[in-house]
N, C-alpha and C positions, 0 to 999 in steps of 0.2 A: 738558775739564768740562762738565758738565752746568749750566744753565741755571733758575730756577725761573721759573713761566710764571706769570702770574696771567687764565688764560685760568675762568672761572664753570666750574663742572661742573653742568650743563643738570639740575633738577630733574623727574620724571616729572614728563607733565602730567599725568593724573588725577590724583594730591593735588595738583600744583603748584601758587601760586596764578596763575593768568591774569590779567592785567594790565586788560590789553583788555577782557575779560569781563567782571571786577570793573566797572571805568570804568563799560560800558554797565548796567549796573546798577543799579549808584548812580547814574547818570543817570537813570534809568528813576522810580526812587523821587522823584528830585528834579522829576521832570518830575510825578508827583503831586503833587506839593505833598506826600508825608510829613516829616514832621520826622526828628530827630534819633534818636528811640525808633526809627522804623524799619528804619535805618542801624545802630545798635546791636542791635537784636535778628538783623539778617541775619549781623552780627559775629561776634556774643558767642558768644564760646569757638567758634568754629566755629574749627579747622586745617587744616583740607584744604578743594582746592575744589566738592571734592562733597558736604560737608557747607552752603557757600556757595547751591550752585545746588539742593538738596532746599530750604532756608529760601525761595531765591526763588520757587520752585516754589510751593512753601506761598501765599506773597504775594502769588503774583500768581493763586493758586485764591481765596483769600481778595475780591481785589479782584474777580474778576470775579464771585462770588456776591454781593458790597455791591451791584455796579451792575444788576446783576440786577434 
C-alpha cells in the first residue's frame, strides 16, 4: 500500500520566490531608510522573482543617479 508524503514540490528557481534574496532586497531598502511605498513598489503585482529583480535593479539605478 502506498502512503502519501508531504514533501513539497520545488518551484523553478527562475520564477519561484527566493526568500534569502528577497530578504536581502528588503533589508537594503530598510537600510536606505526607504518607506513602505518603496517596498510596495518593489512587490506590487510582481508575480515572479525576475520581475522583483528587475524592479530592484531599477531602484538601485535610481539611487545611484540620485546620489551622483
